[in-house]
All heavy atoms as an XYZ file, in Angstrom:
782
protein
N     -48.284     31.183     11.443
C     -48.472     32.408     12.179
C     -49.844     32.980     11.829
O     -50.242     33.012     10.682
C     -47.369     33.399     11.827
C     -47.550     34.698     12.516
S     -46.274     35.948     12.302
C     -45.147     35.327     11.155
N     -50.522     33.468     12.845
C     -51.836     34.076     12.648
C     -51.673     35.432     11.962
O     -50.722     36.158     12.220
C     -52.521     34.262     13.995
C     -52.784     32.972     14.715
C     -53.350     33.257     16.081
C     -53.405     31.979     16.878
N     -53.699     32.222     18.265
N     -52.623     35.813     11.112
C     -52.501     37.103     10.412
C     -52.479     38.299     11.355
O     -51.913     39.323     11.028
C     -53.730     37.154      9.509
C     -54.380     35.829      9.575
C     -53.771     35.057     10.697
N     -53.090     38.189     12.530
C     -53.136     39.317     13.460
C     -51.904     39.372     14.368
O     -51.734     40.318     15.117
C     -54.393     39.224     14.342
O     -54.368     37.980     15.041
C     -55.649     39.333     13.514
N     -51.053     38.370     14.281
C     -49.881     38.305     15.135
C     -48.808     39.276     14.652
O     -48.491     39.317     13.465
C     -49.338     36.869     15.098
C     -48.633     36.452     16.356
C     -48.286     34.972     16.277
O     -49.206     34.154     16.363
O     -47.084     34.675     16.131
N     -48.249     40.058     15.566
C     -47.184     40.998     15.207
C     -45.881     40.243     14.984
O     -45.578     39.278     15.680
C     -46.989     42.029     16.321
C     -48.151     42.991     16.425
O     -48.752     43.310     15.390
O     -48.460     43.417     17.553
N     -45.089     40.714     14.015
C     -43.771     40.143     13.761
C     -42.716     41.149     14.196
O     -42.852     42.342     13.946
C     -43.615     39.803     12.291
C     -44.553     38.670     11.893
C     -44.301     38.145     10.525
N     -42.902     37.748     10.375
C     -42.282     37.695      9.203
N     -42.904     38.023      8.109
N     -41.019     37.323      9.131
N     -41.671     40.640     14.820
C     -40.599     41.489     15.327
C     -39.261     41.077     14.715
O     -39.061     39.928     14.353
C     -40.492     41.365     16.850
C     -41.630     42.025     17.587
C     -42.856     41.377     17.742
C     -41.480     43.290     18.131
C     -43.901     41.990     18.412
C     -42.522     43.901     18.808
C     -43.725     43.245     18.947
O     -44.756     43.843     19.616
N     -38.371     42.045     14.623
C     -37.005     41.812     14.159
C     -36.042     42.470     15.143
O     -36.430     43.341     15.925
C     -36.760     42.394     12.741
C     -37.602     41.678     11.710
C     -37.013     43.886     12.713
N     -34.803     42.039     15.073
C     -33.759     42.692     15.864
C     -33.267     43.904     15.093
O     -32.875     43.803     13.939
C     -32.593     41.739     16.109
C     -32.889     40.716     17.161
C     -31.749     39.778     17.301
N     -31.950     38.739     16.288
C     -31.155     37.727     16.090
N     -30.061     37.585     16.791
N     -31.427     36.840     15.170
N     -33.291     45.063     15.717
C     -32.799     46.294     15.109
C     -31.517     46.658     15.857
O     -31.561     47.029     17.029
C     -33.828     47.403     15.232
C     -33.400     48.720     14.693
C     -33.604     48.842     13.243
N     -35.002     48.507     12.938
C     -35.490     48.439     11.725
N     -34.741     48.704     10.704
N     -36.738     48.107     11.523
N     -30.373     46.513     15.169
C     -29.095     46.822     15.794
C     -28.903     48.332     15.825
O     -29.181     49.021     14.849
C     -27.960     46.126     15.047
C     -28.030     44.621     15.214
C     -28.620     43.823     14.257
C     -27.542     44.026     16.367
C     -28.714     42.449     14.434
C     -27.630     42.660     16.552
C     -28.211     41.873     15.575
O     -28.315     40.517     15.760
N     -28.457     48.824     16.976
C     -28.327     50.262     17.191
C     -26.999     50.576     17.861
O     -26.387     49.725     18.507
C     -29.483     50.811     18.071
C     -30.811     50.722     17.350
C     -29.551     50.095     19.413
N     -26.564     51.826     17.704
C     -25.408     52.321     18.444
C     -25.881     52.727     19.829
O     -26.990     53.262     19.988
C     -24.789     53.541     17.750
C     -24.121     53.192     16.433
O     -23.726     52.020     16.252
O     -23.991     54.097     15.584
N     -25.045     52.468     20.827
C     -25.380     52.794     22.209
C     -24.172     53.456     22.864
O     -23.048     52.974     22.725
C     -25.788     51.516     23.000
C     -26.039     51.834     24.462
C     -27.026     50.875     22.375
N     -24.416     54.557     23.546
C     -23.371     55.195     24.350
C     -23.327     54.471     25.692
O     -24.374     54.294     26.336
C     -23.681     56.672     24.563
C     -23.604     57.480     23.291
C     -23.972     58.940     23.492
O     -24.260     59.350     24.643
O     -23.987     59.671     22.501
N     -22.129     54.042     26.091
C     -21.973     53.195     27.275
C     -20.865     53.736     28.169
O     -19.873     54.283     27.671
C     -21.602     51.754     26.830
C     -21.373     50.853     28.016
C     -22.653     51.173     25.929
N     -21.032     53.564     29.475
C     -19.951     53.814     30.420
C     -19.696     52.534     31.207
O     -20.546     51.644     31.263
C     -20.289     54.954     31.407
O     -21.473     54.602     32.133
C     -20.488     56.266     30.683
N     -18.522     52.451     31.801
C     -18.157     51.322     32.650
C     -17.836     51.851     34.034
O     -17.141     52.857     34.167
C     -16.921     50.602     32.090
C     -17.190     49.869     30.812
C     -17.132     50.520     29.595
C     -17.513     48.522     30.823
C     -17.384     49.854     28.411
C     -17.764     47.842     29.651
C     -17.699     48.508     28.443
N     -18.336     51.154     35.075
C     -17.997     51.581     36.433
C     -16.708     50.887     36.879
O     -16.126     50.093     36.133
C     -19.159     51.339     37.409
C     -19.511     49.879     37.613
O     -18.703     48.990     37.271
O     -20.604     49.620     38.156
N     -16.243     51.197     38.094
C     -14.976     50.669     38.601
C     -14.986     49.144     38.703
O     -13.935     48.502     38.646
C     -14.660     51.290     39.956
N     -16.159     48.541     38.853
C     -16.274     47.079     38.948
C     -16.330     46.428     37.566
O     -16.391     45.202     37.462
C     -17.518     46.701     39.747
N     -16.333     47.233     36.498
C     -16.363     46.707     35.143
C     -17.756     46.494     34.584
O     -17.912     45.931     33.506
N     -18.784     46.951     35.286
C     -20.157     46.802     34.796
C     -20.424     47.811     33.686
O     -20.101     48.985     33.811
C     -21.155     46.983     35.935
C     -21.153     45.825     36.916
C     -22.209     46.040     37.981
N     -21.893     47.205     38.783
C     -21.456     47.171     40.046
N     -21.312     46.036     40.664
N     -21.200     48.282     40.685
N     -21.049     47.328     32.631
C     -21.375     48.145     31.480
C     -22.749     48.771     31.701
O     -23.699     48.065     32.041
C     -21.389     47.225     30.243
C     -21.562     47.903     28.949
S     -21.188     46.836     27.521
C     -22.052     45.329     27.873
N     -22.849     50.090     31.522
C     -24.115     50.799     31.710
C     -24.444     51.617     30.473
O     -23.748     52.579     30.139
C     -24.040     51.744     32.910
C     -23.897     51.047     34.218
C     -25.178     50.338     34.553
N     -25.037     49.623     35.811
C     -25.775     48.601     36.158
N     -26.710     48.168     35.363
N     -25.589     48.002     37.296
N     -25.513     51.247     29.768
C     -25.920     52.047     28.601
C     -26.457     53.398     29.062
O     -27.178     53.482     30.049
C     -27.013     51.200     27.951
C     -27.546     50.338     29.045
C     -26.411     50.115     29.988
N     -26.089     54.469     28.353
C     -26.502     55.829     28.719
C     -27.439     56.460     27.702
O     -28.282     57.273     28.045
C     -25.283     56.729     28.902
C     -24.349     56.272     29.992
C     -25.036     56.329     31.314
N     -24.112     55.892     32.379
C     -24.500     55.610     33.595
N     -25.758     55.705     33.934
N     -23.634     55.221     34.491
N     -27.294     56.078     26.420
C     -28.148     56.652     25.375
C     -28.178     55.711     24.179
O     -27.219     54.991     23.909
C     -27.634     58.016     24.938
N     -29.302     55.731     23.469
C     -29.474     54.950     22.245
C     -29.432     55.916     21.071
O     -30.105     56.951     21.090
C     -30.823     54.199     22.257
C     -30.853     53.197     23.407
C     -31.069     53.518     20.919
C     -32.221     52.609     23.671
N     -28.632     55.592     20.074
C     -28.531     56.415     18.862
C     -29.289     55.682     17.769
O     -28.841     54.641     17.276
C     -27.066     56.611     18.482
C     -26.198     57.182     19.614
C     -24.737     57.133     19.243
C     -26.638     58.573     19.963
N     -30.456     56.191     17.417
C     -31.321     55.527     16.455
C     -30.774     55.691     15.043
O     -29.973     56.583     14.773
C     -32.741     56.089     16.573
C     -33.769     55.217     15.947
C     -34.540     55.516     14.872
C     -34.135     53.885     16.329
N     -35.373     54.456     14.565
C     -35.134     53.439     15.448
C     -33.702     53.018     17.329
C     -35.708     52.180     15.524
C     -34.279     51.763     17.418
C     -35.272     51.356     16.527
N     -31.212     54.825     14.153
C     -30.691     54.812     12.784
C     -30.959     56.104     12.020
O     -30.258     56.418     11.066
C     -31.273     53.613     12.004
O     -32.700     53.658     12.097
C     -30.774     52.299     12.575
N     -31.975     56.870     12.429
C     -32.273     58.137     11.741
C     -31.492     59.316     12.318
O     -31.707     60.458     11.936
C     -33.774     58.436     11.777
C     -34.309     58.658     13.195
O     -33.506     58.645     14.161
O     -35.531     58.833     13.338
N     -30.598     59.039     13.273
C     -29.777     60.087     13.860
C     -30.270     60.624     15.187
O     -29.550     61.375     15.851
N     -31.487     60.277     15.588
C     -32.000     60.735     16.884
C     -31.264     60.045     18.032
O     -30.897     58.877     17.931
C     -33.501     60.460     17.009
C     -34.320     61.419     16.191
O     -34.000     62.592     16.084
N     -35.389     60.913     15.595
N     -31.082     60.789     19.108
C     -30.417     60.280     20.311
C     -31.437     60.239     21.437
O     -32.100     61.240     21.706
C     -29.257     61.201     20.689
C     -28.477     60.742     21.886
C     -27.347     61.746     22.177
N     -26.557     61.325     23.297
C     -26.880     61.539     24.570
N     -27.990     62.196     24.868
N     -26.100     61.115     25.539
N     -31.567     59.070     22.077
C     -32.529     58.897     23.161
C     -31.785     58.599     24.459
O     -31.135     57.555     24.591
C     -33.510     57.761     22.838
C     -34.326     58.044     21.609
C     -33.939     57.574     20.362
C     -35.480     58.817     21.689
C     -34.677     57.845     19.223
C     -36.232     59.101     20.551
C     -35.822     58.610     19.333
O     -36.558     58.893     18.209
N     -31.866     59.547     25.373
C     -31.229     59.410     26.685
C     -31.930     58.312     27.483
O     -33.154     58.241     27.514
C     -31.344     60.745     27.428
C     -30.552     60.823     28.693
C     -29.121     61.231     28.438
O     -28.848     61.852     27.394
O     -28.282     60.923     29.292
N     -31.148     57.443     28.105
C     -31.703     56.413     28.982
C     -31.816     57.002     30.375
O     -30.812     57.407     30.968
C     -30.825     55.148     28.962
C     -30.841     54.534     27.557
C     -31.291     54.147     30.014
C     -29.874     53.397     27.357
N     -33.052     57.094     30.879
C     -33.290     57.683     32.200
C     -32.656     56.841     33.303
O     -32.010     57.363     34.195
C     -34.789     57.824     32.483
C     -35.502     58.670     31.432
O     -34.876     59.597     30.877
O     -36.683     58.385     31.164
N     -32.867     55.513     33.207
C     -32.241     54.616     34.173
C     -32.360     53.176     33.717
O     -33.202     52.831     32.902
C     -32.811     54.790     35.569
C     -34.224     54.364     35.750
C     -34.695     54.711     37.165
N     -36.109     54.541     37.262
C     -36.706     53.647     38.041
N     -35.995     52.886     38.797
N     -38.009     53.553     38.059
N     -31.486     52.339     34.277
C     -31.515     50.902     34.056
C     -32.193     50.292     35.275
O     -31.771     50.537     36.410
C     -30.087     50.332     33.886
C     -30.123     48.814     33.769
C     -29.412     50.954     32.678
N     -33.263     49.525     35.053
C     -34.006     48.956     36.182
C     -33.657     47.497     36.454
O     -33.907     47.001     37.553
C     -35.526     49.078     35.957
O     -35.887     48.399     34.762
C     -35.942     50.543     35.877
N     -33.071     46.793     35.461
C     -32.727     45.385     35.650
C     -31.757     44.952     34.559
O     -31.847     45.430     33.424
C     -34.003     44.521     35.579
C     -33.729     43.059     35.872
O     -33.137     42.756     36.920
O     -34.091     42.206     35.027
N     -30.838     44.071     34.917
C     -29.913     43.484     33.956
C     -29.812     41.999     34.272
O     -29.598     41.630     35.426
C     -28.499     44.100     34.053
C     -27.566     43.464     33.017
C     -28.530     45.594     33.902
N     -29.976     41.158     33.246
C     -29.836     39.713     33.438
C     -29.690     39.027     32.087
O     -30.151     39.552     31.080
C     -31.011     39.133     34.201
C     -32.323     39.165     33.461
C     -33.484     38.649     34.284
N     -33.650     39.509     35.444
C     -34.127     39.104     36.607
N     -34.523     37.875     36.754
N     -34.235     39.934     37.607
N     -29.072     37.839     32.082
C     -29.036     37.061     30.846
C     -30.462     36.654     30.478
O     -31.231     36.240     31.348
C     -28.207     35.826     31.199
C     -27.462     36.199     32.438
C     -28.318     37.196     33.151
N     -30.832     36.805     29.221
C     -32.190     36.480     28.792
C     -32.237     36.345     27.279
O     -31.369     36.849     26.576
C     -33.171     37.557     29.238
N     -33.280     35.685     26.793
C     -33.475     35.599     25.348
C     -34.500     36.647     24.927
O     -35.336     37.063     25.723
C     -33.905     34.194     24.922
C     -35.273     33.812     25.370
N     -35.554     33.406     26.659
C     -36.444     33.784     24.700
C     -36.843     33.135     26.752
N     -37.410     33.361     25.597
N     -34.397     37.039     23.684
C     -35.338     38.015     23.124
C     -36.550     37.238     22.622
O     -36.504     36.624     21.561
C     -34.680     38.805     21.998
N     -37.608     37.236     23.389
C     -38.778     36.406     23.103
C     -39.449     36.749     21.780
O     -39.930     35.858     21.082
C     -39.794     36.522     24.237
C     -39.288     35.980     25.546
C     -40.245     36.210     26.700
O     -41.330     36.785     26.471
O     -39.904     35.820     27.821
N     -39.499     38.005     21.424
C     -40.245     38.421     20.234
C     -39.454     38.261     18.942
O     -40.016     37.936     17.908
C     -40.689     39.877     20.382
C     -41.653     40.095     21.521
C     -41.952     41.569     21.700
C     -42.832     41.802     22.908
N     -42.975     43.232     23.190
N     -38.143     38.502     18.991
C     -37.366     38.518     17.753
C     -36.297     37.434     17.685
O     -35.617     37.303     16.678
C     -36.693     39.883     17.582
O     -35.771     40.101     18.632
N     -36.133     36.664     18.748
C     -35.100     35.639     18.775
C     -33.760     36.221     19.169
O     -33.564     37.422     19.201
N     -32.844     35.354     19.484
C     -31.530     35.780     19.928
C     -31.471     35.836     21.448
O     -32.494     35.743     22.124
N     -30.272     35.955     21.952
C     -30.127     36.056     23.398
C     -28.873     36.824     23.749
O     -28.054     37.109     22.905
C     -30.115     34.687     24.041
C     -28.927     33.821     23.677
C     -29.043     32.467     24.333
O     -30.114     31.913     24.454
N     -27.926     31.945     24.744
N     -28.776     37.162     25.000
C     -27.648     37.926     25.503
C     -28.022     38.501     26.851
O     -28.737     37.867     27.629
N     -27.556     39.692     27.131
C     -27.915     40.369     28.377
C     -29.072     41.311     28.080
O     -28.987     42.137     27.174
C     -26.726     41.159     28.922
C     -25.565     40.253     29.289
O     -25.823     39.097     29.678
O     -24.415     40.691     29.179
N     -30.140     41.174     28.866
C     -31.309     42.053     28.686
C     -31.223     43.180     29.702
O     -31.122     42.948     30.897
C     -32.610     41.287     28.885
C     -33.837     42.194     28.696
C     -35.113     41.491     29.030
N     -35.103     41.155     30.455
C     -35.729     40.100     30.962
N     -36.401     39.274     30.192
N     -35.672     39.871     32.254
N     -31.244     44.394     29.210
C     -31.262     45.580     30.056
C     -32.679     46.142     29.998
O     -33.141     46.553     28.935
C     -30.278     46.635     29.527
C     -28.829     46.281     29.749
C     -28.204     45.291     28.998
C     -28.087     46.949     30.716
C     -26.882     44.967     29.197
C     -26.749     46.629     30.922
C     -26.155     45.641     30.162
O     -24.840     45.325     30.370
N     -33.355     46.142     31.116
C     -34.651     46.818     31.182
C     -34.345     48.262     31.518
O     -33.665     48.555     32.503
C     -35.547     46.177     32.227
C     -35.981     44.815     31.760
C     -37.130     44.290     32.510
N     -37.467     43.009     31.892
C     -38.556     42.359     32.122
N     -39.445     42.824     32.957
N     -38.780     41.212     31.522
N     -34.833     49.147     30.678
C     -34.481     50.560     30.790
C     -35.733     51.422     30.753
O     -36.802     50.975     30.360
C     -33.512     50.985     29.658
C     -34.159     50.737     28.281
C     -32.188     50.250     29.777
C     -33.355     51.249     27.101
N     -35.559     52.663     31.170
C     -36.599     53.683     31.029
C     -36.052     54.753     30.097
O     -34.954     55.273     30.302
C     -36.947     54.294     32.374
C     -37.654     53.340     33.301
C     -38.824     54.036     33.936
C     -39.526     53.063     34.851
N     -40.878     52.820     34.444
N     -36.832     55.049     29.055
C     -36.492     56.105     28.090
C     -37.678     57.051     28.040
O     -38.781     56.634     27.682
C     -36.210     55.511     26.691
C     -35.931     56.614     25.690
C     -35.056     54.519     26.749
N     -37.472     58.280     28.470
C     -38.547     59.281     28.537
C     -39.751     58.733     29.315
O     -40.899     58.925     28.924
C     -38.974     59.745     27.144
C     -37.876     60.392     26.360
N     -37.334     61.606     26.711
C     -37.206     59.990     25.266
C     -36.390     61.922     25.861
N     -36.287     60.964     24.981
N     -39.461     57.996     30.393
C     -40.510     57.461     31.254
C     -41.158     56.177     30.780
O     -42.015     55.624     31.455
N     -40.756     55.659     29.616
C     -41.344     54.435     29.064
C     -40.411     53.248     29.298
O     -39.195     53.358     29.112
C     -41.606     54.578     27.564
C     -42.595     55.646     27.237
N     -43.947     55.464     27.363
C     -42.429     56.915     26.803
C     -44.574     56.571     27.013
N     -43.668     57.474     26.667
N     -40.975     52.100     29.660
C     -40.199     50.876     29.839
C     -39.837     50.291     28.483
O     -40.684     50.170     27.600
C     -40.999     49.842     30.638
C     -41.248     50.282     32.061
O     -40.328     50.860     32.677
O     -42.351     50.049     32.573
N     -38.585     49.917     28.331
C     -38.085     49.300     27.104
C     -37.111     48.188     27.479
O     -36.599     48.139     28.590
C     -37.335     50.321     26.232
C     -38.177     51.483     25.771
C     -39.144     51.049     24.684
N     -39.906     52.163     24.186
C     -41.198     52.348     24.419
N     -41.872     51.506     25.154
N     -41.822     53.383     23.900
N     -36.838     47.313     26.506
C     -35.830     46.266     26.674
C     -34.745     46.469     25.625
O     -35.033     46.564     24.438
C     -36.448     44.874     26.517
C     -37.378     44.512     27.643
C     -37.944     43.111     27.497
O     -37.985     42.563     26.369
O     -38.357     42.556     28.531
N     -33.509     46.524     26.084
C     -32.341     46.688     25.237
C     -31.469     45.456     25.466
O     -31.245     45.072     26.615
C     -31.604     47.973     25.625
C     -30.290     48.294     24.937
C     -30.500     48.538     23.437
C     -29.640     49.514     25.587
N     -31.009     44.830     24.394
C     -30.226     43.602     24.511
C     -28.798     43.818     24.052
O     -28.553     44.521     23.073
C     -30.847     42.493     23.651
C     -32.168     42.009     24.179
C     -33.340     42.661     23.836
C     -32.233     40.910     25.009
C     -34.565     42.226     24.308
C     -33.454     40.469     25.491
C     -34.615     41.123     25.147
N     -27.870     43.176     24.777
C     -26.474     43.139     24.357
C     -26.170     41.703     23.951
O     -26.218     40.795     24.770
C     -25.518     43.592     25.459
C     -24.094     43.617     25.006
C     -23.645     44.641     24.188
C     -23.218     42.610     25.355
C     -22.333     44.655     23.738
C     -21.906     42.622     24.913
C     -21.455     43.646     24.100
N     -25.901     41.510     22.673
C     -25.621     40.190     22.097
C     -24.105     39.995     22.072
O     -23.386     40.727     21.393
C     -26.214     40.176     20.685
C     -25.997     38.936     19.897
C     -26.609     39.095     18.510
O     -26.021     39.819     17.669
O     -27.676     38.525     18.290
N     -23.611     39.027     22.825
C     -22.166     38.776     22.921
C     -21.639     38.131     21.644
O     -22.305     37.286     21.050
C     -21.865     37.852     24.103
C     -22.192     38.460     25.410
N     -21.286     39.192     26.139
C     -23.346     38.471     26.126
C     -21.864     39.617     27.246
N     -23.119     39.197     27.255
N     -20.439     38.515     21.237
C     -19.771     37.912     20.096
C     -19.200     36.567     20.546
O     -18.409     36.518     21.483
C     -18.655     38.824     19.595
C     -18.028     38.340     18.313
O     -18.156     37.187     17.939
N     -17.319     39.232     17.649
N     -19.586     35.465     19.895
C     -19.098     34.154     20.328
C     -17.632     33.889     19.986
O     -17.033     32.955     20.509
C     -20.010     33.174     19.571
C     -20.452     33.919     18.371
C     -20.522     35.361     18.778
N     -17.046     34.727     19.129
C     -15.653     34.535     18.717
C     -14.722     35.114     19.783
O     -14.609     36.334     19.951
C     -15.416     35.231     17.375
C     -14.047     34.973     16.795
C     -13.876     35.673     15.462
O     -14.841     35.747     14.693
O     -12.762     36.151     15.221
N     -14.062     34.253     20.511
C     -13.164     34.677     21.586
C     -12.007     35.499     21.027
O     -11.400     35.139     20.040
C     -12.623     33.459     22.346
C     -11.726     33.824     23.487
C     -12.256     34.324     24.662
C     -10.357     33.697     23.378
C     -11.441     34.678     25.712
C      -9.528     34.053     24.419
C     -10.074     34.545     25.597
N     -11.715     36.618     21.669
C     -10.606     37.465     21.260
C     -10.894     38.379     20.089
O      -9.995     39.040     19.588
N     -12.139     38.429     19.639
C     -12.491     39.287     18.512
C     -12.410     40.759     18.924
O     -12.538     41.098     20.096
C     -13.898     38.966     18.023
N     -12.196     41.617     17.956
C     -12.147     43.057     18.216
C     -13.488     43.537     18.766
O     -13.555     44.339     19.673
C     -11.774     43.826     16.928
C     -11.871     45.324     17.136
C     -10.380     43.437     16.474
N     -14.576     43.028     18.214
C     -15.916     43.392     18.658
C     -16.368     42.402     19.740
O     -16.417     41.199     19.491
C     -16.886     43.340     17.479
O     -18.213     43.427     17.931
N     -16.717     42.911     20.917
C     -17.166     42.018     21.991
C     -18.650     41.695     21.876
O     -19.133     40.750     22.476
C     -16.864     42.596     23.396
C     -15.373     42.694     23.615
C     -17.544     43.927     23.593
N     -19.374     42.478     21.086
C     -20.795     42.233     20.904
C     -21.467     43.440     20.292
O     -20.812     44.403     19.883
N     -22.801     43.376     20.232
C     -23.558     44.510     19.698
C     -24.911     44.601     20.363
O     -25.413     43.631     20.943
C     -23.679     44.426     18.190
C     -24.264     43.152     17.666
C     -24.108     43.089     16.164
N     -24.701     41.871     15.638
C     -25.005     41.692     14.393
N     -24.817     42.661     13.512
N     -25.534     40.567     13.981
N     -25.502     45.781     20.286
C     -26.763     46.095     20.942
C     -27.918     45.977     19.959
O     -27.784     46.340     18.796
C     -26.735     47.530     21.471
C     -25.720     47.760     22.539
C     -24.450     48.212     22.367
C     -25.900     47.565     23.938
N     -23.827     48.310     23.592
C     -24.694     47.923     24.566
C     -26.963     47.134     24.728
C     -24.519     47.854     25.948
C     -26.784     47.067     26.107
C     -25.588     47.427     26.700
N     -29.091     45.513     20.454
C     -30.275     45.528     19.611
C     -31.545     45.753     20.417
O     -31.582     45.514     21.628
C     -30.394     44.248     18.757
C     -30.781     42.999     19.492
C     -32.104     42.641     19.681
C     -29.803     42.132     19.958
C     -32.453     41.469     20.322
C     -30.139     40.948     20.601
C     -31.478     40.613     20.776
N     -32.554     46.242     19.711
C     -33.905     46.401     20.241
C     -34.820     45.497     19.425
O     -34.534     45.210     18.265
C     -34.371     47.851     20.079
C     -33.590     48.901     20.857
C     -33.848     50.268     20.261
C     -33.987     48.875     22.308
N     -35.911     45.050     20.020
C     -36.913     44.279     19.288
C     -37.915     45.268     18.705
O     -38.535     46.025     19.442
C     -37.633     43.317     20.222
C     -36.694     42.308     20.852
C     -37.425     41.340     21.732
O     -37.663     40.215     21.326
N     -37.776     41.752     22.937
N     -38.069     45.264     17.396
C     -38.948     46.229     16.729
C     -39.940     45.500     15.829
O     -39.610     44.519     15.193
C     -38.123     47.187     15.876
S     -36.981     48.176     16.843
N     -41.161     46.047     15.775
C     -42.181     45.484     14.882
C     -41.776     45.703     13.440
O     -41.202     46.718     13.093
C     -43.529     46.156     15.118
C     -44.216     45.716     16.365
C     -45.589     46.355     16.445
C     -46.254     46.015     17.762
N     -47.584     46.629     17.854
N     -42.129     44.721     12.610
C     -41.893     44.861     11.154
C     -42.867     45.847     10.562
O     -43.948     46.033     10.998
C     -42.103     43.524     10.456
C     -40.903     42.625     10.390
C     -41.238     41.316      9.697
C     -39.748     43.276      9.690
């Protein structure tokens, strides 16, 4: 790795979510580890994708938070029937 290259990690976060009548999951707010709550203005795209910067894959939600574009990922739990269906993460610089 080049010294000037940024390194990223997956930062797991709590997310407030709603489900519509069709069963689609919609994130509404991100609860950061320091206690701050960030309202999601809107979801602009949802698709299966890998996290290019930090590794991992799942569903990528392209979102707007306070007018800024961000990517929020939902990582599915591979264990069928588990209590936890998955968890949310953001790609953050080290």
